[in-house]
C-alpha positions, 0 to 999 in steps of 0.5 A, a space after each residue: 841869568 843863563 844861556 837860555 835866558 839870552 836865547 829867550 831875550 833874543 827870541 821874544 817876538 810876538 808875531 800875532 802883533 804883526 802882519 806880513 807885507 809883500 812885493 808881488 808874491 814875495 813876503 819880504 817882511 812884517 809890519 806891526 799892526 799899529 805902525 801899519 795902520 797909523 803910518 804905512 796905510 796912509 802913505 799910499 805905498 801899500 794896500 792891505 788885502 789878500 791876493 791869494 798869498 794871504 792877508 797882508 800889506 802889498 807894495 804898490 805893484 806899479 813899482 815894478 823894478 828894484 830902482 822904482 821901489 827903492 826910490 819910492 821907499 826912500 822918499 817915504 822914509 825921508 818924510 818919516 825922518 822929518 816927522 821925528 821917526 828913527 830918533 837920530 839913528 838914520 845911517 845913510 846905509 842901504 840894506 838889501 830887501 829880499 824874501 830869503 837868503 840867496 834870492 834876488 834883491 827886490 829893493 834896498 832900504 835905509 838901515 835904520 828903517 829895516 826893523 820897522 818893516 820886519 825885514 831880515 837883516 844881519 851881518 858878519 860877527 867874528 870871534 878873534 881868539 888866541 891860543 896861549 900856553 895857559 889856554 884859549 883867550 878871546 879879544 873882547 871889545 867894549 863899545 864906545 860910550 858915545 854910540 847911539 846903540 848899546 853904548 859901553 856894552 861888550 861886543 864880539 871882536 869884530 861885527 857889523 851890519 851887512 850893506 847892500 852890494 857887498 859880500 859878507 867876507 868882503 864886509 868882514 875884512 872892511 870891518 876888521 880894519 875899521 873897528 880893530 885895525 886888523 890888516 886885510 891879509 890877516 882878516 882874510 884868514 877868518 873862517 865862516 863857521 856858523 850862523 845864528 838866527 833869532 826873532 827879536 821884537 822891540 816895541 813896534 820893531 821886529 828883527 828876524 835876523 841871521 848873523 854869519 859867524 866867523 872865527 879868526 885865530 890871531 897871533 899872540 903878538 897882535 893887539 887889536 886897536 880901535 880905529 873908527 871910534 866905535 870901540 872904546 877899548 879891547 881886552 884879551 880875556 881867558 875864554 873861561 872868563 868870557 864863558 862865565 860873563 855871558 852865562 851870568 850877566 848882561 854885560 855883552 850886547 844882547 845878540 852878541 851873547 848868541 855868537 859867543 854861545 855858538 863859539 863855546 859849543 863849537 870849541 867844546 866849552 859846553 858839555 853835551 851832558 849839560 841838560 840844556 845842551 840840545 835846547 841851547 843849540 836849537 835855540 841859536 838857529 830860529 831861522 827865517 823861512 820863506 813859507 812859514 816864518 819861524 823855523 
């Protein structure tokens, strides 16, 4: 196991298995060829053709407002849920669907469906750290053993998906309170420091995600506490122990490793003389671009 292994695990997508889908001229995601043929095509919501933007699946142009698209997609997805899709992971949480960061939202979509449509998602991931006389330490949570995804694995100090209609920093402050009992006045001191991006495939699902990285230096006398049942426990680890655990194991949730590797780079824990330094830094930012896909 190595840092590059974690980057490779997150960037395992084979885009030859997918075709783009569009809202008007905007490419908004990717559909696995099997899922598209078996599920999306028969829905009547999409048609496969080349309208000058390339061959792909096109949402019904009669759905000409975000509200219409959202309503039609929700009806379709609820039908899929009744047929056994999403395997109990339905969240009742809407994610924004937009062609690229900073562009207008074209519709919203149930969170659990987003990877089935290869829509870019993400959210805030925060590393809470403490400076002590014996060096830098990081608060490490273990995910609840009853969570439907990655139960019992280690995680970033605070992290969460990004729902539609909420700012990233606002969402982080909310997640800090819910997951770690960090009060708002302290959570607001978190600093946006970086982004991590990857293309991960799991079967017919694709996650071309961008995570926003935050750092928060916490007081030595503050202890995070699990609040909403998503975290089993918190432990304060020396940063070197976190470094070695990430480097040598798969104990952390797969994408959380990348956030921590970015932290190690920014805090000087990974030497520029490491033969993999440039490859590691480049591999943390496999960006979703509006034209070509992979950056």
